[in-house]
C-alpha positions in Angstrom: 14.7 95.3 40.5 10.8 94.9 39.9 8.5 97.0 40.3 4.6 97.6 40.2 2.5 100.1 38.3 1.7 101.2 42.0 5.5 101.8 42.8 5.4 103.6 39.1 2.3 106.0 40.0 4.3 106.2 43.4 7.6 107.7 42.2 6.0 110.1 39.7 4.1 111.6 42.9 7.3 112.0 45.0 8.9 113.4 42.0 6.2 115.5 41.1 6.3 115.2 37.3 4.7 113.3 34.5 5.6 110.1 32.8 8.7 110.1 31.0 10.3 113.4 32.2 13.7 112.9 32.9 13.4 112.8 36.4 11.2 109.3 36.1 13.8 108.2 33.8 16.5 109.1 35.8 15.4 108.1 38.9 14.5 104.6 38.1 18.0 103.5 36.5 19.6 105.6 39.6 17.4 103.0 41.8 18.2 99.9 40.1 21.9 100.2 39.5 22.0 100.5 42.8 19.7 97.9 44.3 20.7 95.0 46.3 19.2 92.6 43.1 21.4 94.2 40.6 25.2 93.9 43.1 23.9 90.4 43.8 23.5 89.9 39.5 27.6 90.8 39.2 28.6 88.7 42.1 26.7 85.7 40.1 28.1 86.6 36.7 31.9 87.6 38.2 31.8 84.3 40.0 30.4 82.2 37.1 34.0 83.5 34.8 35.8 82.4 38.1 36.7 86.1 39.2 36.4 85.5 42.7 36.7 87.7 45.5 40.0 85.9 47.1 41.6 87.2 43.7 41.6 91.2 45.9 43.1 89.4 48.7 46.8 90.5 49.3 48.8 87.7 51.3 51.5 89.5 51.3 49.9 92.1 53.8 48.8 91.6 57.0 47.7 93.2 59.8 50.1 93.5 62.9 49.1 95.5 66.6 51.7 97.8 68.2 51.6 98.9 71.6 50.6 98.3 74.7 47.1 97.5 73.7 46.3 95.2 70.8 43.1 95.7 71.2 42.4 99.6 71.7 43.1 102.0 69.1 44.8 104.7 71.2 48.4 105.9 71.1 49.2 103.4 73.1 48.1 100.3 71.0 47.6 100.7 67.4 47.1 97.8 64.7 48.7 98.7 61.8 49.4 97.0 57.8 52.8 94.8 57.7 54.0 94.0 54.1 56.0 91.1 54.0 57.4 91.1 50.2 59.3 87.4 50.2 55.7 86.1 50.8 54.2 84.0 48.2 50.6 86.2 46.7 49.2 82.6 45.0 45.1 82.7 44.4 43.3 79.5 43.9 39.8 80.0 42.3 37.3 76.9 42.6 35.1 77.1 40.7 31.8 75.4 42.5 29.7 77.8 40.9 29.9 77.5 37.5 30.2 73.7 38.1 26.8 73.7 39.4 25.2 75.8 36.9 26.2 74.2 34.2 25.3 70.9 35.6 21.7 72.4 36.6 21.5 73.7 33.0 22.7 70.3 31.0 20.5 68.6 33.9 17.4 70.7 32.0 18.3 71.6 28.4 21.0 68.7 27.7 18.0 67.3 26.0 16.2 68.9 23.8 12.3 69.7 25.3 9.6 67.9 23.5 6.8 69.8 22.0 4.1 68.3 20.3 0.8 69.9 19.4 -2.4 67.2 20.6 -4.6 65.7 18.3 -2.1 66.1 15.7 -2.3 62.4 14.8 -5.8 63.0 13.2 -5.6 66.5 12.5 -3.5 67.7 9.5 -3.8 71.2 10.6 -2.7 70.4 13.5 0.1 68.1 12.2 1.6 71.0 10.2 1.4 73.7 13.3 3.5 70.8 15.2 5.8 70.7 12.1 6.6 74.4 12.1 7.0 74.3 15.7 9.4 71.3 15.1 11.6 73.5 12.8 11.4 76.8 14.9 12.9 74.2 17.9 16.1 74.0 16.0 19.7 74.0 17.7 19.7 77.9 17.9 16.6 77.5 20.6 18.6 75.2 22.5 21.4 77.4 22.4 19.5 80.1 23.6 17.2 77.6 26.5 20.5 76.9 27.8 22.0 80.8 28.1 18.4 81.1 29.6 19.2 79.1 32.1 22.3 80.0 33.1 21.6 83.8 33.1 19.2 83.0 35.8 20.7 81.0 37.5 23.7 83.9 38.0 21.4 86.6 38.3 18.1 85.3 39.7 16.2 86.1 36.3 17.0 86.6 32.5 14.7 87.8 29.7 13.8 87.2 26.4 13.2 90.0 24.3 11.3 88.9 20.6 11.6 91.3 17.6 11.7 91.7 13.9 14.8 92.5 12.4 15.3 94.9 9.7 14.8 92.5 7.1 11.7 91.3 9.1 12.4 88.2 10.0 11.3 87.0 13.4 14.2 86.9 15.6 14.5 86.7 19.4 18.0 86.9 21.8 18.7 87.1 25.5 18.3 90.6 26.2 21.0 90.8 30.0 18.7 91.3 33.1 21.1 93.7 34.2 19.8 95.8 31.5 15.9 95.4 32.5 13.8 96.7 35.1 9.7 94.9 35.0 7.2 96.8 35.6 4.1 94.2 37.0 0.5 94.8 37.6 -0.2 96.1 41.1 -2.8 93.2 41.8 -1.1 90.1 41.7 2.2 91.3 40.2 2.4 88.2 37.4 1.0 90.4 34.7 3.7 91.9 32.9 2.9 95.7 32.0 5.9 97.6 31.0 9.7 97.2 30.5 12.4 99.9 30.9 15.5 98.1 29.1 18.7 100.6 29.5 21.9 100.2 28.2 25.7 102.0 27.4 26.7 103.3 24.3 30.4 105.3 23.5 29.9 108.8 22.0 32.5 111.0 20.9 33.0 114.8 21.5 36.3 115.3 19.6 38.6 113.2 20.4 37.3 112.2 24.2 35.4 108.8 24.3 32.5 109.1 27.0 29.3 106.0 27.9 25.9 107.7 27.5 22.6 105.8 28.4 20.1 104.7 25.9 17.0 103.8 27.5 14.1 101.2 25.5 10.7 102.5 27.5 8.4 99.5 26.2 4.5 98.8 26.6 1.8 96.6 25.4 1.5 98.8 22.1 4.4 101.0 21.9 8.1 102.1 22.5 9.8 105.4 24.2 13.2 105.7 23.2 15.3 108.3 25.6 19.0 109.1 25.2 21.1 110.6 28.2 22.5 113.9 28.1 25.1 115.8 30.0 24.6 116.6 33.9 22.8 112.5 33.7 19.6 114.1 32.1 17.6 112.2 30.0 15.4 113.7 26.4 13.6 111.7 23.9 15.9 110.2 21.5 15.7 112.8 18.4 17.2 110.7 15.8 14.2 108.2 15.5 11.4 109.7 13.3 9.0 108.2 14.7 9.1 108.3 19.0 7.1 106.6 20.5 7.1 104.1 18.0 5.0 100.9 17.4 6.7 97.5 18.4 7.0 97.0 14.8 6.0 98.4 11.2 4.8 96.6 8.3 6.1 98.1 5.4 4.8 98.0 1.6 7.1 98.7 -1.2 7.1 99.2 -4.9 9.8 99.4 -7.5 12.1 99.5 -4.2 10.4 102.8 -2.9 8.5 102.7 0.8 4.3 103.0 -0.3 2.8 102.3 2.7 3.9 101.7 6.1 1.5 100.6 9.3 1.8 100.2 13.3 1.9 97.0 14.7 2.2 95.8 18.0 2.1 92.5 19.9 -0.4 94.1 22.1 1.8 92.1 25.2 5.3 93.6 26.1 7.2 92.1 24.1 9.8 90.4 27.0 10.0 87.2 28.8 10.9 86.8 32.5 12.3 83.5 33.8 12.9 83.5 37.3 15.1 81.5 39.0 12.9 80.3 42.0 10.0 82.4 43.3 12.1 84.9 45.2 14.5 85.4 42.1 17.6 84.7 43.8 20.3 83.7 42.9 22.3 80.2 42.9 25.7 81.7 44.0 23.5 83.5 47.0 23.3 80.2 49.2 27.1 79.2 49.0 29.4 82.0 48.4 30.6 82.3 52.0 31.8 78.6 52.0 33.4 79.0 48.4 35.2 82.2 49.7 36.6 79.9 52.6 38.0 77.3 50.8 39.5 79.4 48.4 41.1 81.0 50.8 42.0 78.2 52.6 43.3 76.8 49.7 45.3 79.8 49.1 46.7 80.0 52.0 48.0 76.6 52.5 49.3 77.0 48.5 51.4 79.9 49.6 52.5 78.3 52.9 54.1 75.5 50.9 55.6 77.3 48.6 57.5 79.3 51.3 58.1 76.2 53.3 61.3 76.1 54.8 62.0 71.8 55.2 64.8 72.0 57.4 66.8 75.3 59.2 69.7 75.1 61.8 69.6 76.7 65.2 73.0 78.0 65.9 74.4 78.7 69.6 76.9 80.5 71.1 78.4 82.1 68.4 78.6 85.2 67.0 77.2 86.8 63.7 80.2 86.1 61.5 81.1 82.8 62.9 77.4 81.3 62.9 77.2 83.0 59.0 80.1 80.6 58.5 79.0 77.8 60.3 75.7 78.0 57.9 77.8 78.4 55.4 80.0 74.9 55.9 76.4 73.0 56.6 75.5 74.5 53.0 78.4 73.0 51.3 80.1 70.5 53.2 76.3 68.8 54.8 78.7 69.1 58.2 80.4 71.0 60.4 83.5 71.2 63.1 82.9 73.2 66.5 85.9 73.5 68.7 83.8 75.6 70.9 82.2 73.2 73.8 79.6 76.0 74.5 78.4 76.5 71.1 75.6 74.0 69.7 74.6 73.6 66.1 70.7 71.7 65.8 68.2 70.7 62.6 64.6 71.2 63.4 62.1 70.3 60.8 59.0 72.6 59.7 55.7 70.1 59.4 52.6 71.9 58.1 49.6 70.6 59.6 48.4 69.2 56.3 46.0 66.5 57.6 43.5 69.3 59.5 43.5 71.8 56.2 42.3 68.7 54.0 40.1 67.3 56.0 38.3 70.6 56.6 38.5 71.2 52.9 36.6 68.4 52.8 33.7 69.3 54.5 33.2 72.5 52.9 33.0 70.5 49.5 30.4 68.1 51.0 28.7 71.2 52.2 28.8 73.7 48.8 27.8 70.9 46.7 24.8 70.0 49.7 23.5 73.4 50.0 24.3 73.8 46.6 22.0 71.2 45.6 24.3 69.5 43.2 26.3 66.3 42.4 29.8 66.0 43.2 31.1 63.4 40.6 34.0 63.0 42.1 32.7 61.5 45.3 33.8 57.5 45.5 30.2 56.4 46.6 28.6 57.9 43.2 29.9 54.7 40.6 29.5 52.3 43.6 25.9 51.4 42.8 25.1 51.7 39.2 21.2 50.5 40.0 18.4 53.3 38.7 16.8 53.6 42.2 20.0 54.6 43.7 21.4 56.6 40.8 18.2 58.8 40.7 18.6 59.1 44.5 22.4 60.8 44.2 20.1 62.8 41.7 17.6 64.2 44.8 18.5 67.6 45.4 19.3 69.1 42.1 16.1 67.5 40.7 14.4 69.6 43.8 16.5 72.5 42.6 15.9 72.0 38.9 12.1 71.4 39.7 11.7 75.2 40.7 12.8 76.2 37.8 11.5 73.5 35.2 8.0 74.8 35.7 8.8 78.7 35.2 11.2 77.2 32.3 8.3 75.9 30.7 5.7 78.8 30.9 8.7 80.6 29.5 9.2 78.4 26.5 5.4 78.5 25.9 5.2 82.2 26.3 8.0 82.8 23.4 6.2 79.6 20.9 2.7 82.2 21.7 5.0 85.1 19.9 5.9 82.7 16.8 2.6 81.1 16.9 1.1 84.4 16.4 4.2 85.1 13.7 2.8 82.4 11.9 -0.9 83.1 12.0 -0.7 86.4 10.5 1.6 85.3 7.6 0.0 82.4 6.5 -3.6 83.2 7.9 -3.6 80.5 9.8 -5.7 79.9 13.3 -3.2 77.7 15.1 -3.2 77.9 19.3 -1.0 77.7 21.9 -3.2 76.2 23.9 -3.1 72.8 22.4 0.9 72.7 22.9 2.6 69.8 24.8 5.4 70.4 26.4 8.0 68.5 28.4 11.3 68.9 29.7 13.6 66.6 29.1 15.7 65.8 32.0 19.2 64.7 31.9 20.9 62.6 34.2 23.5 59.5 34.2 21.4 56.5 34.1 21.4 52.5 33.7 20.2 52.3 30.4 19.6 48.5 30.2 16.8 49.2 32.8 15.8 51.9 31.2 15.4 50.4 27.6 13.8 47.3 29.4 11.2 49.7 31.4 10.7 51.4 28.0 9.7 47.8 26.2 7.7 46.8 28.6 6.0 50.1 28.8 4.7 50.0 24.9 1.0 50.2 24.3 0.9 51.3 27.8 2.1 55.0 27.2 2.5 57.1 23.8 5.1 56.2 21.9 6.5 59.5 22.2 6.4 59.8 25.6 8.5 56.3 25.3 11.0 58.0 22.9 11.6 61.4 25.1 12.7 58.4 27.9 14.8 56.6 25.6 18.7 57.5 26.2 19.6 56.9 22.2 17.3 59.7 21.9 18.3 63.7 21.9 15.6 65.4 19.5 12.4 62.9 20.0 10.2 65.3 16.9 13.3 64.8 14.8 13.0 61.1 16.0 9.5 60.4 15.0 9.9 61.8 11.1 12.5 59.4 10.9 10.8 56.9 12.3 7.3 58.0 9.5 9.9 57.7 6.9 11.3 54.9 7.6 8.0 53.3 7.9 6.9 54.6 4.6 10.2 53.0 3.0 9.4 49.8 4.5 5.5 50.0 3.2 7.0 50.5 -0.1 9.9 48.0 -0.2 7.1 45.3 0.8 4.4 46.6 -1.5 7.0 45.8 -4.3 8.0 42.7 -2.9 4.7 41.7 -3.2 4.0 42.4 -6.8 7.1 40.5 -7.7 5.6 37.5 -6.0 1.8 38.0 -7.8 4.1 38.5 -11.5 5.9 34.7 -10.3 2.8 33.1 -9.3 1.3 34.3 -13.5 
């Protein structure tokens, strides 16, 4: 649930309390937990881990009509549940949502983004800054980006929290959007003013254990901690010696003892919100109905096959025991002798409408990939035209979906790099600026490598080497590759100098 400062003021006026009172915190959490956005987040996460709605469907149970009028709920006609214990109850879960989300994340983050500094080639200070950022953007950084994209695809938005750990080290991690209430400015609704974060902890009373909520109310300068007590009331956390507290403390120690403690704050809320799109909708919302239909139809078909009696016998003109005896002879001897001319034994075969079911499943699959804006790699047409233009055409819908997130992702990454740059400036006394950062998202797609390499060779001298390296199919980490090329060039110069020296000595 997104809020503005105006919403917060209205809430205070409605409750008639001062900011940070128990009623304010309680009302915020209650409204957020029950909000449609948080319910959609739960659905997105459930479908990503293959906990589909079809798992709640009991195929042994159906509703039948009894009485004279099956459409009216009267004493003469009613609809009642009927349970068939012999009916199969198999559930097919088809993880289309997980495939599409992973496909999108791999497309955007499969290759590390290229981070460079404008003018680093001519300025040693900027070159050092570029080296710091390259070192910062390691495997853990790329793993965070992947989790960030997956989280925002499942939930509509995802959040990263920047902080200092107990050892004073700069850290960052995913703060699940399920636990976050962002509060923006009332004018443009783009500047993050405050963040309310809440999460459950386990507390014990004797041998009984209970879940209680902890709340952190972050502003641009401080954080206030609350804890839940009985009757869902909230009070300031008394276990914290400083409450409110700054974003972090700069502690000076002498002989292992604290000598001085200074307050510090970022000057902005240390949370970075990444929205999936402008409306913060999840990737599941557009295709959930289609996936549910596919799951139901696939499960129904499986249960019908499991319960199928391929051949059954129609025995007419005989009593119950005689019919049973005939059925037993058929089972054992595969034949029976009938004396009564009025009797009749006839075999019938059951067939299921498989072709129609398969055609409908194929249609649903096409719709899921179309409206989910992904690529069905099982399609027969996918590998028939390997040219670059044809392959790019196959990526059109995925590219459209990724582009909706790509610009927001670049902005969010720069925001994270702002915090790291501020940390480096304070630590080293430098004056690095995030405005010098040039960031490129290197999308991953199946391409014709030969065509790509030929285009790179032709573009040499027209486009910068860094840009060409980012497009090369053999390069995953552009910054690391540039360092390797520099070292290789230095070694070649050294070898050439040694060779020249040997040549000069030979002439003497």
